[in-house]
Biopython code that builds the backbone (N, CA, C, O; Angstrom):
import numpy as np
from Bio.PDB.StructureBuilder import StructureBuilder

atoms = [
    (1, "MET", "N", (40.638, 10.470, 7.435)),
    (1, "MET", "CA", (40.058, 9.263, 7.842)),
    (1, "MET", "C", (41.185, 8.259, 8.123)),
    (1, "MET", "O", (42.103, 8.132, 7.313)),
    (2, "ASN", "N", (41.134, 7.566, 9.220)),
    (2, "ASN", "CA", (42.169, 6.584, 9.520)),
    (2, "ASN", "C", (41.728, 5.184, 9.083)),
    (2, "ASN", "O", (40.590, 4.982, 8.658)),
    (3, "GLU", "N", (42.636, 4.236, 9.192)),
    (3, "GLU", "CA", (42.334, 2.892, 8.694)),
    (3, "GLU", "C", (41.301, 2.173, 9.515)),
    (3, "GLU", "O", (40.790, 1.151, 9.058)),
    (4, "ASN", "N", (40.956, 2.641, 10.707)),
    (4, "ASN", "CA", (39.936, 1.998, 11.521)),
    (4, "ASN", "C", (38.526, 2.601, 11.303)),
    (4, "ASN", "O", (37.540, 2.145, 11.881)),
    (5, "SER", "N", (38.473, 3.613, 10.471)),
    (5, "SER", "CA", (37.216, 4.243, 10.188)),
    (5, "SER", "C", (36.273, 3.349, 9.395)),
    (5, "SER", "O", (36.702, 2.609, 8.509)),
    (6, "ILE", "N", (35.032, 3.423, 9.708)),
    (6, "ILE", "CA", (34.025, 2.675, 8.959)),
    (6, "ILE", "C", (33.594, 3.524, 7.757)),
    (6, "ILE", "O", (33.253, 4.695, 7.929)),
    (7, "VAL", "N", (33.603, 2.991, 6.614)),
    (7, "VAL", "CA", (33.191, 3.701, 5.423)),
    (7, "VAL", "C", (31.715, 3.483, 5.219)),
    (7, "VAL", "O", (31.222, 2.356, 5.158)),
    (8, "TYR", "N", (31.019, 4.612, 5.114)),
    (8, "TYR", "CA", (29.566, 4.516, 4.877)),
    (8, "TYR", "C", (29.321, 4.530, 3.379)),
    (8, "TYR", "O", (29.727, 5.457, 2.678)),
    (9, "ASP", "N", (28.650, 3.486, 2.895)),
    (9, "ASP", "CA", (28.316, 3.385, 1.508)),
    (9, "ASP", "C", (26.802, 3.547, 1.356)),
    (9, "ASP", "O", (26.055, 2.576, 1.475)),
    (10, "PRO", "N", (26.349, 4.791, 1.089)),
    (10, "PRO", "CA", (24.884, 4.980, 1.080)),
    (10, "PRO", "C", (24.177, 4.148, 0.048)),
    (10, "PRO", "O", (23.037, 3.744, 0.275)),
    (11, "ARG", "N", (24.798, 3.873, -1.073)),
    (11, "ARG", "CA", (24.057, 3.078, -2.086)),
    (11, "ARG", "C", (23.736, 1.680, -1.561)),
    (11, "ARG", "O", (22.642, 1.162, -1.787)),
    (12, "ALA", "N", (24.680, 1.082, -0.870)),
    (12, "ALA", "CA", (24.462, -0.289, -0.359)),
    (12, "ALA", "C", (23.414, -0.243, 0.744)),
    (12, "ALA", "O", (22.516, -1.084, 0.766)),
    (13, "ILE", "N", (23.503, 0.690, 1.632)),
    (13, "ILE", "CA", (22.551, 0.819, 2.739)),
    (13, "ILE", "C", (21.144, 1.137, 2.256)),
    (13, "ILE", "O", (20.173, 0.534, 2.713)),
    (14, "GLU", "N", (21.036, 2.086, 1.328)),
    (14, "GLU", "CA", (19.713, 2.478, 0.808)),
    (14, "GLU", "C", (19.062, 1.315, 0.069)),
    (14, "GLU", "O", (17.877, 1.049, 0.268)),
    (15, "LYS", "N", (19.797, 0.633, -0.759)),
    (15, "LYS", "CA", (19.222, -0.533, -1.486)),
    (15, "LYS", "C", (18.698, -1.556, -0.535)),
    (15, "LYS", "O", (17.601, -2.079, -0.726)),
    (16, "LYS", "N", (19.478, -1.865, 0.518)),
    (16, "LYS", "CA", (19.062, -2.831, 1.519)),
    (16, "LYS", "C", (17.702, -2.463, 2.155)),
    (16, "LYS", "O", (16.803, -3.299, 2.238)),
    (17, "TRP", "N", (17.571, -1.224, 2.592)),
    (17, "TRP", "CA", (16.378, -0.798, 3.240)),
    (17, "TRP", "C", (15.203, -0.615, 2.297)),
    (17, "TRP", "O", (14.062, -0.885, 2.672)),
    (18, "GLN", "N", (15.466, -0.155, 1.067)),
    (18, "GLN", "CA", (14.420, -0.035, 0.097)),
    (18, "GLN", "C", (13.839, -1.416, -0.235)),
    (18, "GLN", "O", (12.629, -1.568, -0.408)),
    (19, "ARG", "N", (14.696, -2.384, -0.319)),
    (19, "ARG", "CA", (14.250, -3.781, -0.603)),
    (19, "ARG", "C", (13.406, -4.286, 0.559)),
    (19, "ARG", "O", (12.336, -4.862, 0.358)),
    (20, "ARG", "N", (13.898, -4.064, 1.781)),
    (20, "ARG", "CA", (13.200, -4.575, 2.956)),
    (20, "ARG", "C", (11.803, -3.867, 3.056)),
    (20, "ARG", "O", (10.801, -4.516, 3.359)),
    (21, "TRP", "N", (11.761, -2.597, 2.810)),
    (21, "TRP", "CA", (10.472, -1.860, 2.888)),
    (21, "TRP", "C", (9.505, -2.358, 1.820)),
    (21, "TRP", "O", (8.308, -2.491, 2.077)),
    (22, "ALA", "N", (10.031, -2.639, 0.597)),
    (22, "ALA", "CA", (9.162, -3.157, -0.446)),
    (22, "ALA", "C", (8.629, -4.548, -0.099)),
    (22, "ALA", "O", (7.458, -4.850, -0.329)),
    (23, "GLU", "N", (9.489, -5.375, 0.450)),
    (23, "GLU", "CA", (9.062, -6.750, 0.832)),
    (23, "GLU", "C", (8.009, -6.704, 1.932)),
    (23, "GLU", "O", (7.074, -7.505, 1.951)),
    (24, "ALA", "N", (8.177, -5.755, 2.844)),
    (24, "ALA", "CA", (7.189, -5.630, 4.007)),
    (24, "ALA", "C", (5.959, -4.830, 3.574)),
    (24, "ALA", "O", (5.005, -4.702, 4.341)),
    (25, "ALA", "N", (5.975, -4.302, 2.374)),
    (25, "ALA", "CA", (4.815, -3.491, 1.880)),
    (25, "ALA", "C", (4.369, -2.458, 2.885)),
    (25, "ALA", "O", (3.184, -2.315, 3.186)),
    (26, "ILE", "N", (5.382, -1.721, 3.411)),
    (26, "ILE", "CA", (5.097, -0.762, 4.475)),
    (26, "ILE", "C", (4.238, 0.432, 3.974)),
    (26, "ILE", "O", (3.602, 1.111, 4.781)),
    (27, "TYR", "N", (4.223, 0.680, 2.675)),
    (27, "TYR", "CA", (3.480, 1.828, 2.164)),
    (27, "TYR", "C", (2.071, 1.427, 1.675)),
    (27, "TYR", "O", (1.317, 2.279, 1.204)),
    (28, "ARG", "N", (1.732, 0.190, 1.782)),
    (28, "ARG", "CA", (0.381, -0.188, 1.414)),
    (28, "ARG", "C", (-0.608, 0.244, 2.480)),
    (28, "ARG", "O", (-0.330, 0.182, 3.677)),
    (29, "THR", "N", (-1.766, 0.681, 2.018)),
    (29, "THR", "CA", (-2.794, 1.075, 2.952)),
    (29, "THR", "C", (-3.527, -0.218, 3.378)),
    (29, "THR", "O", (-4.015, -0.970, 2.534)),
    (30, "PRO", "N", (-3.592, -0.456, 4.682)),
    (30, "PRO", "CA", (-4.243, -1.730, 5.148)),
    (30, "PRO", "C", (-5.724, -1.682, 4.923)),
    (30, "PRO", "O", (-6.339, -0.629, 4.755)),
    (31, "ALA", "N", (-6.282, -2.911, 4.928)),
    (31, "ALA", "CA", (-7.749, -2.976, 4.818)),
    (31, "ALA", "C", (-8.379, -2.279, 6.002)),
    (31, "ALA", "O", (-7.765, -2.199, 7.066)),
    (32, "PRO", "N", (-9.589, -1.771, 5.843)),
    (32, "PRO", "CA", (-10.217, -1.042, 6.960)),
    (32, "PRO", "C", (-10.251, -1.904, 8.204)),
    (32, "PRO", "O", (-10.589, -3.087, 8.173)),
    (33, "ASP", "N", (-9.881, -1.251, 9.315)),
    (33, "ASP", "CA", (-9.961, -1.901, 10.628)),
    (33, "ASP", "C", (-10.377, -0.835, 11.631)),
    (33, "ASP", "O", (-10.990, 0.166, 11.259)),
    (34, "ARG", "N", (-10.055, -1.040, 12.868)),
    (34, "ARG", "CA", (-10.553, -0.090, 13.910)),
    (34, "ARG", "C", (-9.589, 1.118, 14.100)),
    (34, "ARG", "O", (-9.875, 2.034, 14.871)),
    (35, "ARG", "N", (-8.475, 1.094, 13.397)),
    (35, "ARG", "CA", (-7.518, 2.193, 13.562)),
    (35, "ARG", "C", (-8.077, 3.493, 13.010)),
    (35, "ARG", "O", (-8.885, 3.478, 12.082)),
    (36, "PRO", "N", (-7.661, 4.591, 13.561)),
    (36, "PRO", "CA", (-7.995, 5.888, 12.944)),
    (36, "PRO", "C", (-7.330, 5.994, 11.595)),
    (36, "PRO", "O", (-6.283, 5.385, 11.371)),
    (37, "THR", "N", (-7.908, 6.745, 10.704)),
    (37, "THR", "CA", (-7.375, 6.866, 9.351)),
    (37, "THR", "C", (-6.812, 8.253, 9.173)),
    (37, "THR", "O", (-7.127, 9.198, 9.897)),
    (38, "PHE", "N", (-5.940, 8.324, 8.143)),
    (38, "PHE", "CA", (-5.353, 9.627, 7.798)),
    (38, "PHE", "C", (-5.156, 9.615, 6.249)),
    (38, "PHE", "O", (-4.612, 8.670, 5.678)),
    (39, "TYR", "N", (-5.611, 10.680, 5.623)),
    (39, "TYR", "CA", (-5.515, 10.804, 4.167)),
    (39, "TYR", "C", (-4.620, 12.028, 3.840)),
    (39, "TYR", "O", (-4.867, 13.135, 4.318)),
    (40, "CYS", "N", (-3.639, 11.809, 3.063)),
    (40, "CYS", "CA", (-2.721, 12.857, 2.693)),
    (40, "CYS", "C", (-2.578, 12.923, 1.141)),
    (40, "CYS", "O", (-2.099, 11.979, 0.512)),
    (41, "LEU", "N", (-2.996, 14.031, 0.567)),
    (41, "LEU", "CA", (-2.925, 14.128, -0.912)),
    (41, "LEU", "C", (-2.027, 15.290, -1.265)),
    (41, "LEU", "O", (-2.002, 16.322, -0.595)),
    (42, "GLU", "N", (-1.292, 15.085, -2.340)),
    (42, "GLU", "CA", (-0.363, 16.091, -2.824)),
    (42, "GLU", "C", (-0.625, 16.389, -4.264)),
    (42, "GLU", "O", (-1.446, 15.702, -4.871)),
    (43, "PHE", "N", (0.007, 17.354, -4.849)),
    (43, "PHE", "CA", (-0.173, 17.656, -6.250)),
    (43, "PHE", "C", (0.549, 16.516, -7.032)),
    (43, "PHE", "O", (1.693, 16.165, -6.746)),
    (44, "PHE", "N", (-0.161, 15.979, -8.002)),
    (44, "PHE", "CA", (0.435, 14.973, -8.835)),
    (44, "PHE", "C", (1.263, 15.652, -9.904)),
    (44, "PHE", "O", (0.831, 16.649, -10.483)),
    (45, "PRO", "N", (2.461, 15.119, -10.178)),
    (45, "PRO", "CA", (3.340, 15.767, -11.204)),
    (45, "PRO", "C", (2.834, 15.456, -12.617)),
    (45, "PRO", "O", (2.221, 14.423, -12.889)),
    (46, "TYR", "N", (3.130, 16.414, -13.488)),
    (46, "TYR", "CA", (2.900, 16.173, -14.935)),
    (46, "TYR", "C", (4.038, 15.271, -15.387)),
    (46, "TYR", "O", (5.200, 15.624, -15.187)),
    (47, "PRO", "N", (3.757, 14.142, -15.976)),
    (47, "PRO", "CA", (4.845, 13.317, -16.504)),
    (47, "PRO", "C", (5.288, 13.851, -17.862)),
    (47, "PRO", "O", (4.998, 13.257, -18.901)),
    (48, "SER", "N", (5.996, 14.981, -17.839)),
    (48, "SER", "CA", (6.308, 15.652, -19.077)),
    (48, "SER", "C", (7.739, 16.104, -19.157)),
    (48, "SER", "O", (8.043, 17.071, -19.856)),
    (49, "GLY", "N", (8.599, 15.451, -18.482)),
    (49, "GLY", "CA", (10.019, 15.825, -18.540)),
    (49, "GLY", "C", (10.909, 14.636, -18.220)),
    (49, "GLY", "O", (10.457, 13.526, -17.942)),
    (50, "ALA", "N", (12.175, 14.930, -18.273)),
    (50, "ALA", "CA", (13.150, 13.851, -18.141)),
    (50, "ALA", "C", (13.149, 13.273, -16.704)),
    (50, "ALA", "O", (13.593, 12.141, -16.511)),
    (51, "GLY", "N", (12.671, 14.013, -15.714)),
    (51, "GLY", "CA", (12.666, 13.472, -14.380)),
    (51, "GLY", "C", (12.234, 14.484, -13.351)),
    (51, "GLY", "O", (11.859, 15.610, -13.677)),
    (52, "LEU", "N", (12.294, 14.067, -12.099)),
    (52, "LEU", "CA", (11.943, 14.946, -11.036)),
    (52, "LEU", "C", (12.961, 16.040, -10.801)),
    (52, "LEU", "O", (14.149, 15.839, -11.052)),
    (53, "SER", "N", (12.532, 17.170, -10.335)),
    (53, "SER", "CA", (13.420, 18.247, -10.039)),
    (53, "SER", "C", (13.475, 18.506, -8.510)),
    (53, "SER", "O", (12.725, 17.882, -7.759)),
    (54, "VAL", "N", (14.312, 19.373, -8.073)),
    (54, "VAL", "CA", (14.354, 19.728, -6.671)),
    (54, "VAL", "C", (13.025, 20.270, -6.237)),
    (54, "VAL", "O", (12.612, 20.047, -5.100)),
    (55, "GLY", "N", (12.335, 20.984, -7.117)),
    (55, "GLY", "CA", (10.997, 21.499, -6.799)),
    (55, "GLY", "C", (10.007, 20.403, -6.502)),
    (55, "GLY", "O", (9.177, 20.521, -5.600)),
    (56, "HIS", "N", (10.102, 19.319, -7.280)),
    (56, "HIS", "CA", (9.225, 18.158, -6.986)),
    (56, "HIS", "C", (9.481, 17.625, -5.575)),
    (56, "HIS", "O", (8.553, 17.398, -4.800)),
    (57, "CYS", "N", (10.720, 17.439, -5.276)),
    (57, "CYS", "CA", (11.109, 16.931, -3.931)),
    (57, "CYS", "C", (10.635, 17.877, -2.831)),
    (57, "CYS", "O", (10.221, 17.413, -1.769)),
    (58, "ARG", "N", (10.683, 19.173, -3.053)),
    (58, "ARG", "CA", (10.199, 20.173, -2.081)),
    (58, "ARG", "C", (8.748, 19.912, -1.791)),
    (58, "ARG", "O", (8.319, 20.100, -0.652)),
    (59, "ASN", "N", (7.965, 19.487, -2.768)),
    (59, "ASN", "CA", (6.555, 19.213, -2.569)),
    (59, "ASN", "C", (6.243, 17.859, -1.969)),
    (59, "ASN", "O", (5.304, 17.728, -1.184)),
    (60, "TYR", "N", (7.024, 16.848, -2.331)),
    (60, "TYR", "CA", (6.703, 15.476, -1.958)),
    (60, "TYR", "C", (7.331, 14.990, -0.658)),
    (60, "TYR", "O", (6.759, 14.136, 0.019)),
    (61, "VAL", "N", (8.462, 15.505, -0.310)),
    (61, "VAL", "CA", (9.144, 15.116, 0.947)),
    (61, "VAL", "C", (8.313, 15.461, 2.157)),
    (61, "VAL", "O", (8.147, 14.600, 3.020)),
    (62, "PRO", "N", (7.762, 16.700, 2.285)),
    (62, "PRO", "CA", (6.967, 16.999, 3.465)),
    (62, "PRO", "C", (5.757, 16.110, 3.627)),
    (62, "PRO", "O", (5.473, 15.687, 4.748)),
    (63, "THR", "N", (5.018, 15.799, 2.554)),
    (63, "THR", "CA", (3.854, 14.954, 2.693)),
    (63, "THR", "C", (4.272, 13.533, 3.023)),
    (63, "THR", "O", (3.542, 12.830, 3.722)),
    (64, "ASP", "N", (5.435, 13.084, 2.537)),
    (64, "ASP", "CA", (5.925, 11.805, 2.920)),
    (64, "ASP", "C", (6.267, 11.738, 4.396)),
    (64, "ASP", "O", (5.948, 10.768, 5.083)),
    (65, "VAL", "N", (6.919, 12.782, 4.867)),
    (65, "VAL", "CA", (7.278, 12.836, 6.319)),
    (65, "VAL", "C", (5.990, 12.834, 7.176)),
    (65, "VAL", "O", (5.909, 12.118, 8.173)),
    (66, "ILE", "N", (5.001, 13.633, 6.781)),
    (66, "ILE", "CA", (3.752, 13.669, 7.518)),
    (66, "ILE", "C", (3.071, 12.309, 7.538)),
    (66, "ILE", "O", (2.572, 11.888, 8.582)),
    (67, "SER", "N", (3.040, 11.613, 6.403)),
    (67, "SER", "CA", (2.420, 10.311, 6.307)),
    (67, "SER", "C", (3.137, 9.300, 7.149)),
    (67, "SER", "O", (2.502, 8.491, 7.825)),
    (68, "ARG", "N", (4.440, 9.329, 7.123)),
    (68, "ARG", "CA", (5.257, 8.399, 7.955)),
    (68, "ARG", "C", (4.957, 8.661, 9.462)),
    (68, "ARG", "O", (4.795, 7.731, 10.252)),
    (69, "TYR", "N", (4.894, 9.927, 9.809)),
    (69, "TYR", "CA", (4.607, 10.274, 11.206)),
    (69, "TYR", "C", (3.249, 9.722, 11.627)),
    (69, "TYR", "O", (3.118, 9.169, 12.719)),
    (70, "GLN", "N", (2.253, 9.866, 10.782)),
    (70, "GLN", "CA", (0.928, 9.349, 11.118)),
    (70, "GLN", "C", (0.930, 7.861, 11.202)),
    (70, "GLN", "O", (0.241, 7.313, 12.063)),
    (71, "ARG", "N", (1.681, 7.140, 10.339)),
    (71, "ARG", "CA", (1.793, 5.696, 10.426)),
    (71, "ARG", "C", (2.412, 5.316, 11.829)),
    (71, "ARG", "O", (1.946, 4.399, 12.504)),
    (72, "GLN", "N", (3.428, 6.034, 12.202)),
    (72, "GLN", "CA", (4.075, 5.725, 13.476)),
    (72, "GLN", "C", (3.136, 5.965, 14.675)),
    (72, "GLN", "O", (3.317, 5.400, 15.754)),
    (73, "ARG", "N", (2.158, 6.798, 14.451)),
    (73, "ARG", "CA", (1.170, 7.030, 15.503)),
    (73, "ARG", "C", (0.052, 6.025, 15.485)),
    (73, "ARG", "O", (-0.886, 6.119, 16.277)),
    (74, "GLY", "N", (0.139, 5.042, 14.571)),
    (74, "GLY", "CA", (-0.791, 3.951, 14.551)),
    (74, "GLY", "C", (-2.014, 4.147, 13.616)),
    (74, "GLY", "O", (-2.974, 3.379, 13.671)),
    (75, "ARG", "N", (-1.955, 5.151, 12.792)),
    (75, "ARG", "CA", (-3.050, 5.388, 11.851)),
    (75, "ARG", "C", (-2.923, 4.588, 10.570)),
    (75, "ARG", "O", (-1.807, 4.264, 10.164)),
    (76, "ALA", "N", (-3.998, 4.268, 9.939)),
    (76, "ALA", "CA", (-4.035, 3.663, 8.661)),
    (76, "ALA", "C", (-3.965, 4.810, 7.651)),
    (76, "ALA", "O", (-4.930, 5.561, 7.510)),
    (77, "VAL", "N", (-2.856, 4.954, 6.958)),
    (77, "VAL", "CA", (-2.585, 6.111, 6.133)),
    (77, "VAL", "C", (-2.758, 5.786, 4.657)),
    (77, "VAL", "O", (-2.189, 4.820, 4.148)),
    (78, "LEU", "N", (-3.557, 6.613, 3.975)),
    (78, "LEU", "CA", (-3.691, 6.566, 2.538)),
    (78, "LEU", "C", (-2.969, 7.807, 1.978)),
    (78, "LEU", "O", (-3.406, 8.941, 2.172)),
    (79, "HIS", "N", (-1.873, 7.559, 1.293)),
    (79, "HIS", "CA", (-1.052, 8.644, 0.710)),
    (79, "HIS", "C", (-0.829, 8.303, -0.743)),
    (79, "HIS", "O", (0.253, 7.845, -1.111)),
    (80, "PRO", "N", (-1.848, 8.520, -1.590)),
    (80, "PRO", "CA", (-1.766, 8.082, -2.970)),
    (80, "PRO", "C", (-0.804, 8.934, -3.792)),
    (80, "PRO", "O", (-0.538, 10.097, -3.485)),
    (81, "MET", "N", (-0.293, 8.302, -4.852)),
    (81, "MET", "CA", (0.582, 8.959, -5.759)),
    (81, "MET", "C", (0.088, 8.626, -7.165)),
    (81, "MET", "O", (-0.300, 7.492, -7.444)),
    (82, "GLY", "N", (0.108, 9.622, -8.039)),
    (82, "GLY", "CA", (-0.276, 9.398, -9.400)),
    (82, "GLY", "C", (0.360, 10.410, -10.286)),
    (82, "GLY", "O", (1.281, 11.114, -9.874)),
    (83, "TRP", "N", (-0.123, 10.499, -11.525)),
    (83, "TRP", "CA", (0.458, 11.442, -12.486)),
    (83, "TRP", "C", (-0.643, 12.232, -13.157)),
    (83, "TRP", "O", (-1.657, 11.665, -13.566)),
    (84, "ASP", "N", (-0.461, 13.492, -13.269)),
    (84, "ASP", "CA", (-1.419, 14.312, -13.989)),
    (84, "ASP", "C", (-1.140, 14.245, -15.468)),
    (84, "ASP", "O", (-0.499, 15.129, -16.038)),
    (85, "ALA", "N", (-1.622, 13.197, -16.079)),
    (85, "ALA", "CA", (-1.291, 12.892, -17.444)),
    (85, "ALA", "C", (-2.216, 13.542, -18.443)),
    (85, "ALA", "O", (-2.045, 13.321, -19.642)),
    (86, "PHE", "N", (-3.201, 14.342, -18.015)),
    (86, "PHE", "CA", (-4.153, 14.884, -18.916)),
    (86, "PHE", "C", (-4.026, 16.389, -19.132)),
    (86, "PHE", "O", (-4.900, 17.011, -19.736)),
    (87, "GLY", "N", (-2.935, 16.969, -18.636)),
    (87, "GLY", "CA", (-2.734, 18.399, -18.757)),
    (87, "GLY", "C", (-1.946, 18.777, -19.991)),
    (87, "GLY", "O", (-1.383, 17.919, -20.671)),
    (88, "LEU", "N", (-1.909, 20.032, -20.266)),
    (88, "LEU", "CA", (-1.187, 20.547, -21.446)),
    (88, "LEU", "C", (0.315, 20.247, -21.376)),
    (88, "LEU", "O", (0.889, 19.949, -22.423)),
    (89, "PRO", "N", (0.997, 20.301, -20.222)),
    (89, "PRO", "CA", (2.410, 19.993, -20.214)),
    (89, "PRO", "C", (2.750, 18.605, -20.742)),
    (89, "PRO", "O", (3.729, 18.435, -21.469)),
    (90, "ALA", "N", (1.934, 17.607, -20.372)),
    (90, "ALA", "CA", (2.160, 16.264, -20.854)),
    (90, "ALA", "C", (1.856, 16.153, -22.381)),
    (90, "ALA", "O", (2.564, 15.476, -23.127)),
    (91, "GLU", "N", (0.813, 16.826, -22.789)),
    (91, "GLU", "CA", (0.445, 16.773, -24.202)),
    (91, "GLU", "C", (1.505, 17.516, -25.040)),
    (91, "GLU", "O", (1.913, 17.020, -26.089)),
    (92, "ASN", "N", (1.941, 18.671, -24.595)),
    (92, "ASN", "CA", (2.951, 19.434, -25.359)),
    (92, "ASN", "C", (4.288, 18.678, -25.417)),
    (92, "ASN", "O", (4.973, 18.708, -26.440)),
    (93, "GLU", "N", (4.647, 18.020, -24.348)),
    (93, "GLU", "CA", (5.909, 17.259, -24.362)),
    (93, "GLU", "C", (5.806, 16.155, -25.396)),
    (93, "GLU", "O", (6.779, 15.932, -26.116)),
    (94, "ALA", "N", (4.702, 15.459, -25.515)),
    (94, "ALA", "CA", (4.503, 14.433, -26.483)),
    (94, "ALA", "C", (4.594, 14.990, -27.943)),
    (94, "ALA", "O", (5.216, 14.405, -28.830)),
    (95, "ILE", "N", (3.943, 16.134, -28.112)),
    (95, "ILE", "CA", (3.988, 16.807, -29.441)),
    (95, "ILE", "C", (5.398, 17.165, -29.782)),
    (95, "ILE", "O", (5.848, 16.910, -30.899)),
    (96, "ASP", "N", (6.120, 17.756, -28.842)),
    (96, "ASP", "CA", (7.476, 18.174, -29.125)),
    (96, "ASP", "C", (8.383, 17.027, -29.446)),
    (96, "ASP", "O", (9.313, 17.166, -30.241)),
    (97, "LYS", "N", (8.123, 15.887, -28.836)),
    (97, "LYS", "CA", (8.952, 14.660, -29.097)),
    (97, "LYS", "C", (8.439, 13.848, -30.285)),
    (97, "LYS", "O", (9.103, 12.916, -30.739)),
    (98, "GLY", "N", (7.262, 14.203, -30.782)),
    (98, "GLY", "CA", (6.711, 13.450, -31.928)),
    (98, "GLY", "C", (6.259, 12.055, -31.573)),
    (98, "GLY", "O", (6.360, 11.143, -32.394)),
    (99, "VAL", "N", (5.756, 11.868, -30.353)),
    (99, "VAL", "CA", (5.305, 10.530, -29.954)),
    (99, "VAL", "C", (3.852, 10.654, -29.406)),
    (99, "VAL", "O", (3.374, 11.748, -29.107)),
    (100, "HIS", "N", (3.198, 9.527, -29.293)),
    (100, "HIS", "CA", (1.844, 9.500, -28.752)),
    (100, "HIS", "C", (1.915, 9.838, -27.276)),
    (100, "HIS", "O", (2.786, 9.319, -26.578)),
    (101, "PRO", "N", (1.000, 10.718, -26.757)),
    (101, "PRO", "CA", (1.003, 11.080, -25.359)),
    (101, "PRO", "C", (0.994, 9.886, -24.403)),
    (101, "PRO", "O", (1.613, 9.943, -23.341)),
    (102, "ARG", "N", (0.304, 8.816, -24.767)),
    (102, "ARG", "CA", (0.270, 7.657, -23.915)),
    (102, "ARG", "C", (1.677, 7.075, -23.724)),
    (102, "ARG", "O", (2.064, 6.690, -22.620)),
    (103, "ASP", "N", (2.411, 7.024, -24.804)),
    (103, "ASP", "CA", (3.799, 6.445, -24.762)),
    (103, "ASP", "C", (4.711, 7.275, -23.866)),
    (103, "ASP", "O", (5.408, 6.759, -22.992)),
    (104, "SER", "N", (4.677, 8.610, -24.125)),
    (104, "SER", "CA", (5.577, 9.459, -23.346)),
    (104, "SER", "C", (5.135, 9.506, -21.861)),
    (104, "SER", "O", (5.978, 9.569, -20.967)),
    (105, "THR", "N", (3.839, 9.474, -21.614)),
    (105, "THR", "CA", (3.348, 9.500, -20.215)),
    (105, "THR", "C", (3.784, 8.197, -19.525)),
    (105, "THR", "O", (4.242, 8.267, -18.384)),
    (106, "GLU", "N", (3.676, 7.068, -20.120)),
    (106, "GLU", "CA", (4.107, 5.797, -19.511)),
    (106, "GLU", "C", (5.605, 5.815, -19.223)),
    (106, "GLU", "O", (6.031, 5.420, -18.138)),
    (107, "ARG", "N", (6.391, 6.260, -20.167)),
    (107, "ARG", "CA", (7.850, 6.318, -19.991)),
    (107, "ARG", "C", (8.241, 7.268, -18.873)),
    (107, "ARG", "O", (9.034, 6.901, -18.007)),
    (108, "TYR", "N", (7.707, 8.470, -18.873)),
    (108, "TYR", "CA", (8.080, 9.427, -17.850)),
    (108, "TYR", "C", (7.561, 9.018, -16.498)),
    (108, "TYR", "O", (8.273, 9.164, -15.504)),
    (109, "ALA", "N", (6.311, 8.494, -16.416)),
    (109, "ALA", "CA", (5.775, 8.036, -15.119)),
    (109, "ALA", "C", (6.620, 6.938, -14.522)),
    (109, "ALA", "O", (6.856, 6.924, -13.313)),
    (110, "ALA", "N", (7.082, 6.014, -15.353)),
    (110, "ALA", "CA", (7.977, 4.935, -14.832)),
    (110, "ALA", "C", (9.273, 5.508, -14.267)),
    (110, "ALA", "O", (9.774, 5.040, -13.244)),
    (111, "ASN", "N", (9.812, 6.524, -14.940)),
    (111, "ASN", "CA", (11.023, 7.139, -14.454)),
    (111, "ASN", "C", (10.778, 7.927, -13.162)),
    (111, "ASN", "O", (11.605, 7.910, -12.251)),
    (112, "TYR", "N", (9.656, 8.603, -13.095)),
    (112, "TYR", "CA", (9.326, 9.380, -11.877)),
    (112, "TYR", "C", (9.138, 8.398, -10.705)),
    (112, "TYR", "O", (9.614, 8.664, -9.602)),
    (113, "LYS", "N", (8.473, 7.306, -10.926)),
    (113, "LYS", "CA", (8.291, 6.334, -9.897)),
    (113, "LYS", "C", (9.651, 5.762, -9.398)),
    (113, "LYS", "O", (9.865, 5.586, -8.199)),
    (114, "ARG", "N", (10.514, 5.493, -10.323)),
    (114, "ARG", "CA", (11.863, 4.998, -9.980)),
    (114, "ARG", "C", (12.572, 6.069, -9.123)),
    (114, "ARG", "O", (13.180, 5.730, -8.108)),
    (115, "GLN", "N", (12.504, 7.309, -9.503)),
    (115, "GLN", "CA", (13.178, 8.397, -8.798)),
    (115, "GLN", "C", (12.558, 8.582, -7.391)),
    (115, "GLN", "O", (13.282, 8.806, -6.421)),
    (116, "LEU", "N", (11.270, 8.489, -7.294)),
    (116, "LEU", "CA", (10.623, 8.630, -5.995)),
    (116, "LEU", "C", (11.040, 7.514, -5.059)),
    (116, "LEU", "O", (11.222, 7.734, -3.861)),
    (117, "ASN", "N", (11.195, 6.290, -5.617)),
    (117, "ASN", "CA", (11.672, 5.186, -4.809)),
    (117, "ASN", "C", (13.098, 5.461, -4.329)),
    (117, "ASN", "O", (13.442, 5.124, -3.196)),
    (118, "LEU", "N", (13.942, 6.079, -5.192)),
    (118, "LEU", "CA", (15.314, 6.349, -4.815)),
    (118, "LEU", "C", (15.395, 7.284, -3.658)),
    (118, "LEU", "O", (16.300, 7.154, -2.834)),
    (119, "ILE", "N", (14.474, 8.243, -3.550)),
    (119, "ILE", "CA", (14.529, 9.180, -2.391)),
    (119, "ILE", "C", (13.688, 8.663, -1.238)),
    (119, "ILE", "O", (13.563, 9.329, -0.210)),
    (120, "GLY", "N", (13.108, 7.477, -1.404)),
    (120, "GLY", "CA", (12.393, 6.884, -0.280)),
    (120, "GLY", "C", (11.002, 7.448, -0.077)),
    (120, "GLY", "O", (10.418, 7.311, 0.998)),
    (121, "ALA", "N", (10.471, 8.084, -1.111)),
    (121, "ALA", "CA", (9.114, 8.709, -0.946)),
    (121, "ALA", "C", (8.043, 7.833, -1.588)),
    (121, "ALA", "O", (6.862, 8.178, -1.557)),
]
sb = StructureBuilder()
sb.init_structure("model")
sb.init_model(0)
sb.init_chain("A")
sb.init_seg("    ")
for serial, (resi, resn, name, xyz) in enumerate(atoms, 1):
    if name == "N":
        sb.init_residue(resn, " ", resi, " ")
    sb.init_atom(name, np.array(xyz, "f"), 0.0, 1.0, " ", f" {name:<3s}", serial, name[0])
structure = sb.get_structure()
């Protein structure tokens, strides 16, 4: 790299755009209007671990891409995200950690949401 090269700082660029997208609420589903609608549902993760894995991203990135594509086509898109907090993985994780399932679910879900925001999903 020579001294005239522009250095790309992904952290700075990503934070800028994530902030702009949050301020513009681009992921909010608009109130019903005359636009065609599109609904995209994916498997909700069990909030039972330290964070998202590559496998989670393999599931969520394609549905995110499809939803963005449909928004660009002018559709009102509902692409909900949630947590499967009532399954055995979440319960077993809480038992293993010796905490109430509600507490571990809230902590893990907050971390999953943070991580999904980091990848722009």
